[in-house]
Each structure stands twice: as C-alpha cells, then as structure tokens.
C-alpha positions in Angstrom: -71.2 65.2 -15.3 -73.1 62.3 -16.2 -71.8 58.6 -15.9 -69.3 57.6 -18.9 -70.7 54.0 -18.5 -74.2 55.3 -19.2 -72.8 57.0 -22.3 -71.1 54.2 -23.7 -73.2 51.7 -22.9 -76.6 53.3 -24.5 -75.8 56.1 -26.1 -79.0 56.6 -27.9 -81.1 56.7 -24.8 -78.4 59.5 -23.7 -78.7 61.3 -26.9 -82.7 61.2 -26.5 -82.7 62.3 -22.9 -80.6 65.6 -23.8 -82.3 66.2 -26.8 -85.4 67.4 -24.7 -82.6 69.6 -23.2 -82.2 71.6 -26.2 -78.2 70.9 -26.3 -76.6 71.8 -29.1 -76.4 69.1 -31.7 -73.1 70.0 -33.2 -71.6 69.2 -29.2 -74.3 66.4 -29.2 -72.1 64.7 -32.4 -68.5 65.4 -30.9 -69.6 63.8 -27.9 -71.2 60.6 -29.8 -67.7 60.6 -31.9 -65.5 61.0 -28.9 -67.0 58.5 -26.9 -67.0 55.6 -29.7 -63.3 56.3 -30.4 -62.8 56.1 -26.5 -64.8 53.0 -26.2 -62.6 51.3 -29.4 -59.6 52.0 -27.9 -60.6 51.0 -24.9 -61.8 47.6 -26.2 -58.3 47.3 -28.2 -56.4 48.0 -25.2 -58.2 45.8 -22.9 -57.8 43.0 -25.6 -53.8 43.7 -25.8 -53.6 43.6 -21.7 -55.4 40.3 -21.6 -53.3 38.9 -24.6 -50.1 40.1 -22.5 -51.2 38.4 -19.7 -51.9 34.7 -21.2 -48.1 35.3 -22.8 -46.5 36.1 -19.8 -47.8 33.0 -18.0 -47.5 30.7 -21.2 -43.6 32.8 -20.9 -43.0 31.5 -17.4 -43.9 27.9 -18.5 -41.6 27.9 -21.4 -38.6 28.6 -19.0 -39.5 27.0 -16.1 -40.0 24.0 -18.5 -36.6 24.8 -20.7 -38.5 25.2 -23.3 -37.5 28.2 -26.1 -38.9 31.5 -25.1 -36.9 34.0 -27.8 -40.9 33.9 -29.9 -42.9 34.8 -26.7 -40.1 37.1 -25.5 -40.5 39.2 -29.0 -44.1 39.2 -28.7 -43.9 40.4 -25.0 -42.0 43.0 -26.1 -43.6 44.1 -29.3 -47.3 43.7 -27.4 -45.7 46.2 -24.7 -44.7 49.3 -26.8 -48.3 48.8 -28.5 -50.0 48.7 -25.1 -47.7 51.6 -24.2 -49.1 53.6 -27.1 -52.5 52.6 -26.6 -53.2 54.0 -23.6 -51.5 57.5 -24.3 -54.2 57.6 -26.8 -56.9 56.2 -24.5 -55.7 58.8 -22.2 -55.8 61.7 -24.8 -59.6 60.7 -25.8 -60.5 60.2 -21.9 -59.4 63.4 -21.0 -61.4 65.1 -24.3 -64.4 63.1 -23.6 -64.5 64.6 -19.9 -63.8 67.8 -20.7 -67.0 67.6 -22.9 -69.1 66.1 -20.3 -68.5 69.6 -18.4 -70.7 71.0 -20.8 -73.2 68.4 -20.5 -76.3 68.7 -18.5 -77.4 66.1 -16.0 -80.4 64.0 -17.7 -83.6 64.4 -16.6 -85.0 62.1 -14.5 -88.4 59.8 -15.3 -90.2 61.8 -13.2 -89.8 64.9 -14.9 -92.2 65.7 -18.1 -91.2 65.8 -21.7 -91.0 69.7 -23.0 -89.4 72.4 -24.4 -90.0 75.1 -22.2 -91.5 76.6 -19.1 -94.9 76.2 -21.2 -94.7 72.3 -20.9 -94.4 72.6 -16.7 -97.2 70.8 -14.7 -98.8 72.3 -12.1 -98.3 69.9 -9.3 -101.2 72.1 -6.6 -102.2 75.6 -5.3 -101.3 75.9 -1.6 -103.8 78.7 0.0 -105.9 81.1 -1.9 -105.1 84.5 -2.9 -106.8 87.1 -0.7 -109.6 89.3 -2.8 -109.1 92.9 -2.5 -111.3 95.8 -3.0 -108.8 97.6 -4.9 -106.4 97.0 -7.6 -103.3 96.2 -5.4 -100.3 98.2 -6.3 -96.6 96.1 -7.2 -94.1 96.0 -4.8 -92.0 99.4 -6.6 -94.7 101.2 -6.0 -95.5 100.6 -2.3 -91.7 100.6 -1.3 -91.3 104.7 -2.7 -94.2 105.3 -0.6 -93.2 103.9 2.3 -89.5 105.1 1.9 -88.3 100.7 2.3 -86.4 101.1 -0.8 -83.8 103.5 -2.8 -83.6 102.5 -6.1 -81.4 105.3 -7.1 -79.1 104.9 -4.2 -78.3 101.9 -5.5 -77.5 103.0 -8.9 -75.6 105.9 -7.3 -73.3 103.3 -5.4 -73.1 100.6 -8.0 -75.1 100.4 -11.3 -78.5 99.5 -12.1 -80.2 96.6 -10.6 -78.4 97.0 -7.0 -80.9 98.4 -4.4 -80.4 99.7 -1.0 -83.1 98.6 2.1 -83.7 101.0 4.6 -85.7 101.5 7.5 -89.0 99.1 8.1 -87.3 97.7 4.7 -83.9 96.5 6.2 -85.7 95.4 9.6 -87.9 93.1 7.6 -84.8 91.6 5.4 -83.3 90.6 8.5 -86.3 89.2 9.9 -87.3 87.0 7.4 -83.5 85.5 7.1 -83.6 85.3 10.8 -86.9 83.4 10.6 -85.6 81.7 7.9 -83.3 80.0 9.7 -84.8 79.4 12.5 -87.2 77.5 10.8 -84.9 75.3 8.8 -83.0 74.4 11.6 -86.0 73.2 13.6 -86.6 71.0 10.3 -83.3 69.2 11.1 -81.0 71.4 8.6 -77.4 72.9 10.3 -76.7 76.1 10.1 -73.6 77.2 8.4 -71.1 80.5 7.3 -69.2 80.1 4.5 -67.3 82.1 2.4 -68.8 84.3 -0.6 -66.0 83.9 -2.5 -64.6 80.5 -3.9 -62.0 79.4 -6.3 -63.0 78.0 -9.6 -62.7 74.4 -8.9 -65.5 74.6 -6.7 -67.8 76.4 -9.6 -66.5 73.1 -11.7 -67.9 71.1 -8.8 -71.0 72.2 -8.6 -71.7 73.0 -12.3 -71.5 76.7 -12.6 -68.0 76.3 -14.5 -67.4 76.3 -17.7 -70.4 77.0 -19.1 -71.8 79.7 -17.0 -69.0 81.7 -16.3 -70.7 85.0 -18.1 -73.2 84.8 -15.2 -70.1 84.9 -12.4 -68.8 88.1 -11.2 -65.0 87.1 -10.9 -63.1 89.1 -8.2 -59.8 90.6 -9.5 -56.6 91.7 -7.7 -54.3 89.8 -5.5 -54.6 87.9 -2.5 -51.8 87.5 -0.1 -51.2 83.8 0.7 -50.8 82.8 4.7 -47.2 81.5 3.6 -46.0 84.2 1.5 -43.2 86.5 2.5 -44.1 90.1 3.0 -44.5 92.2 -0.2 -44.8 88.9 -2.5 -47.3 88.8 -4.8 -49.7 86.0 -4.8 -49.3 83.3 -7.6 -52.7 83.9 -8.5 -56.0 82.1 -8.2 -59.1 82.8 -9.8 -61.8 84.0 -7.4 -65.0 84.8 -7.9 -68.2 85.9 -6.0 -71.0 83.1 -5.2 -74.3 82.8 -7.1 -75.7 80.7 -4.5 -74.5 79.1 -1.2 -75.4 75.9 -2.6 -71.7 76.4 -4.1 -70.0 76.6 -0.9 -72.3 74.0 1.2 -72.4 71.3 -1.2 -68.5 72.0 -1.9 -67.6 71.7 1.8 -67.9 67.7 1.2 -65.6 68.0 -2.3 -63.5 65.1 -3.0 -64.6 63.6 0.5 -65.7 60.0 1.6 -68.3 60.4 4.1 -68.9 57.6 6.7 -72.5 56.2 5.9 -73.7 57.1 9.5 -72.7 60.9 8.4 -75.6 60.7 5.9 -77.9 62.3 4.9 -76.2 65.9 5.6 -78.9 68.3 5.7 -77.3 72.5 5.5 -79.0 75.5 5.4 -77.4 79.4 5.3 -77.6 82.9 4.9 -75.5 84.6 1.9 -75.8 87.7 -0.2 -75.9 86.1 -4.0 -74.3 88.0 -6.7 -75.5 87.5 -10.2 -74.8 89.1 -13.9 -77.9 88.1 -14.7 -76.4 87.6 -18.4 -78.9 87.4 -21.0 -82.0 88.6 -19.3 -81.8 92.9 -20.4 -85.2 94.0 -20.4 -86.6 91.4 -17.8 -87.9 92.7 -14.3 -86.0 96.3 -14.7 -88.4 98.0 -12.0 -88.0 96.9 -8.4 -85.9 94.2 -6.8 -87.2 91.1 -8.6 -84.1 90.6 -10.7 -81.3 92.0 -8.5 -76.8 91.4 -9.2 -77.0 91.2 -5.6 -79.5 89.9 -3.5 -80.0 87.6 0.3 -80.8 84.0 0.2 -81.7 81.6 2.5 -80.4 77.9 1.2 -81.0 74.3 1.7 -78.7 71.7 0.8 -78.6 67.9 1.0 -76.3 64.8 0.7 -77.7 61.8 1.2 -77.5 57.9 0.5 -79.0 57.7 -3.6 -82.0 55.5 -2.1 -83.2 58.5 0.3 -82.4 61.4 -2.2 -86.3 61.5 -3.8 -87.6 61.1 0.2 -84.9 64.3 0.9 -86.5 66.4 -2.0 -89.6 66.3 -0.8 -88.6 67.1 2.6 -86.8 70.1 1.5 -89.8 71.4 -0.7 -92.1 70.7 2.2 -89.5 72.9 4.2 -89.6 76.0 1.9 -93.4 75.9 1.6 -94.2 75.8 5.0 -92.6 79.0 5.7 -94.5 80.5 2.5 -97.6 78.7 4.9 -96.0 80.6 8.1 -96.1 83.6 6.4 -99.4 83.5 5.0 -98.4 83.7 1.5 -100.4 81.8 -1.6 -97.9 79.6 -3.5 -97.9 76.4 -6.0 -95.6 73.7 -6.6 -94.6 73.6 -10.4 -92.8 70.2 -11.5 -90.0 71.3 -14.2 -90.0 70.1 -17.6 -86.8 69.0 -19.3 -86.4 72.0 -21.6 -87.1 74.5 -18.1 -84.4 72.0 -15.8 -81.2 73.8 -14.4 -78.0 72.5 -15.9 -77.1 70.6 -13.1 -80.9 69.5 -12.1 -82.2 66.4 -12.5 -85.5 66.8 -11.4 -87.3 70.1 -10.3 -90.0 71.7 -8.6 -90.5 74.9 -8.1 -92.4 77.1 -5.6 -94.2 79.9 -7.1 -95.3 82.8 -5.0 -98.6 84.5 -5.8 -97.8 88.6 -6.5 -101.2 91.0 -6.5 -99.4 93.6 -8.2 -98.3 91.4 -10.8 -101.4 89.4 -10.5 -99.4 85.7 -11.2 -97.3 83.6 -9.7 -93.5 84.1 -9.3 -90.7 81.8 -8.7 -89.4 82.4 -5.3 -87.5 78.9 -4.9 -86.3 75.9 -6.7 -85.5 72.4 -5.1 -83.5 70.4 -7.6 -82.2 66.5 -6.9 -78.9 66.5 -9.1 -78.6 62.8 -8.0 -75.0 62.1 -8.5 -74.0 64.5 -11.0 -72.4 67.0 -9.1 -70.9 64.2 -6.7 -69.4 62.9 -9.6 -68.0 66.3 -10.7 -67.0 67.1 -6.8 -66.2 63.6 -5.9 -68.4 63.1 -3.1 -68.7 60.0 -2.0 -69.6 57.2 0.8 -68.5 54.1 2.3 -70.9 51.5 2.4 -69.7 48.0 2.9 -66.1 48.4 2.4 -67.2 50.6 -1.1 -67.2 54.2 -2.5 -70.1 55.2 -4.1 -71.5 58.4 -5.1 -73.8 60.3 -2.6 -77.0 62.2 -4.4 -76.5 66.0 -3.6 -79.5 68.5 -3.6 -80.5 72.0 -3.2 -83.1 74.6 -2.8 -83.8 78.1 -2.0 -85.7 78.3 1.2 -86.0 80.5 0.3 -85.0 84.0 -2.1 -85.2 87.3 0.7 -86.0 89.9 -1.5 -88.6 88.1 -3.9 -90.4 87.2 -0.2 -90.1 90.6 0.7 -91.8 91.5 -2.8 -94.6 88.9 -1.5 -94.8 90.4 1.7 -95.1 94.1 0.3 -97.8 92.8 -2.2 -100.2 91.0 -0.1 -100.1 92.4 2.9 -100.7 95.9 1.5 -103.9 98.0 2.4 -106.0 100.4 0.3 -104.1 103.5 1.5 -100.6 101.7 0.3 -99.4 100.7 3.9 -98.6 97.4 4.2 -98.9 95.1 7.2 -96.3 93.0 8.7 -96.9 88.8 9.5 -97.9 87.9 12.5 -94.8 85.0 12.3 -92.3 88.0 12.0 -93.2 90.5 14.1 -91.5 88.6 17.1 -88.3 89.3 14.6 -88.8 93.1 14.4 
C-alpha cells in the first residue's frame, strides 16, 4: 500500500506515477476526492484539538485564580462534542481511503522507465550466446512427446486443460532441478523454508494478491476442523486459497512482526507447487507447459533495511542468473517499464531464457523490489534506535521449474530428437 502521507502532500506526483501504471482514471478521481476530504477534515480536527488544549489550560488557570469559568466551560463542552463528531467523520473517510488504496498499485521507482507495455522494457544485457543448430530446433512439447517426458492427455483426464503429468526422465529432471536450485540458493545465503500451500485471506492482502486479483486465485472450499473444535462441530469458516507463489507465505512469515535490526537482512528460499487460474490468458501458450494452472517454482524472498534493498535486488538477480549460467542456458536481463510492472512492484528486472524451438526469449523469473509497499500492508517492521520503521521486501523466482525444464529440452536437443542432460544436474539424477 502506498504511503497516505505522500498521497496527501503531493497528489499530482502520485497521480503522474499512477497514470503510467494504467490505472482506471475514475478510481484515481475517487482517490483524489476522498484524499482531499480526509485531509481537510483531519486539519479541521487538529485545529479543534489545539483549541481544546489551549482552552483547557486557560480553564485551569481561571479556576485556580477564582475567575468566572462558565463561558470557558461551555466552550469546552461544545468543542468536545464537535471533536467527537469530527473524529467519526475522519475515521469513516480514512477507512474509505484505505479501502481504495488496497486496489492501488505501487509507485514505480526512479530506475523504472516510463512506458505503457512490454515494448518499452529495456534490455540490460545478454548472458551466454545461443547455440547454433545445424537443424531446425523443435519446440519442447514435440520433444516431450517423443521422449515420453510429459503426458498432456493424462493431465486433462485427471483434472482439466493446462494440467500435465511428468513421467520418467521428465519427472526425475524436475526433481533434480528443484534440488539443484535450492542447494545453490542455500550456498548464496538464503535459508531453506517449507511452507503451507494454503493460506488465509489476510495473508493475501498482506502481499497484494487480494483484493484486486482474486479471480486468478484458486479458493479452497469445504470445512476445516479447528484444533479447539468439539467433535462434529463445523468450522466457523475461514476463506482459504491455494498459493500462486511462495512469495506469499515466505513474506507473510513476518506479517505483523517487529524484527530486531540485527536480524536483517532476512533471506529465504522455498520450493512449492503454485496454482493460478491464468484468468485472461485464453488462447495463450495452449501447447506445452509454459502456462499451466499448477507448476513448481523455487522462490527467493528478502526482507531488508530500506537502505539495503537495491543491493539485495542485485544479489537476487545474480543468484537466479548464475543458476542459468551453471545450466548453460542463454538468457537476458530486462528492466521492466512502469506499464509492465506487477501490482506490488516498484522496480522489476525480468530474466528471460532463450528458447531455440520458439526462436525467442521467454520470461523465467521476475526479481522485484516492492520497497515498503507490502510491508505497510502486512505490518512488517524493524526496530532501530528505539523506533519502529517499515522494512523493504523483495521477491523473485529462482526459478520457474517447468520453464527451466522447457529451456533444457530445447537448448539440449539433438538432431535425432533426444535430449542431453546438463553437467550440473547429472549428480542429482
């Protein structure tokens, strides 16, 4: 959530930043009207409170000196009622303002180029040169079927479209990639964590998936018995969701927490299945496993002092990029423009891996610095000099396992349609 103080002190600045985020102009107008109404009422309340304090001191002096206090007494009573009424108005406006702010994306930082869509993204650099084939490379879904690695029909049979089943070497390589990535991240200083893949609604508000992106989340239906329930008694009811990324669980480990300064930075990594409805993506990537409803991902999350978050973002980019280098997979770093940022991100660098079968680079990781946006929503603070301040949170894939499997299949294919195994993974098979 963006800072209300910035909103009230320089609405034009906020408005300009948000327009590049493709925000609904009517929402921006509502935000402006309620923000200024809140600011006006708050200033009026502060003026009355100051007057009340001044009158109270004068009342005490008059009473001590034996002067007539009736006029002051009447003034205090009237002012007290006015303050009470205004406090209620301010509370209502603040609640409306906070509700609106839950649907407002983060402000792009100074390093994020202004642009409407992915066409305005800026290439930072390419890493490793794509291999030159003496034949036309196949796409991964062709290779998967030939080698028996992925059973697409079984996924549809067991669930629905955009689910698949990994078999044989495909399943073994998927597990090898997960173990390799987690080992690499641990060596880079990230603590391995195993978290639930089901979360409550409050956690999704904390990291920004709710309320705006509920349509992309899988909600878990049914009753869950609480530990303190009587046998046969139904749950009072909690709205639970399957996670779309372990960014949610890793970041919210510190929801409503004050972290000792000496514990920063906190660096975490986890592997989980992730679940997304892929709302609005009909017709995209219908073949293969590029865009699935369920997929494995290894995640990096960091919670840092505000002065260290830019440096941490670079470390996370290097960690994910180095994994691709170890696997011999060509990729490039892309600085996302304001119009292509995720909801909570202030600055994002995408890592795109080269897929020779598709003859293009495809996103395999997004490393984002959310600054204090998530920390404000989730109340993640740290104590410094006896003062509590908002931390900065960062997240990024390291990596999307299925897409890494796709990249290996396409980059390590042979002329006869077989697939070689990268040296770095062979000890994990």
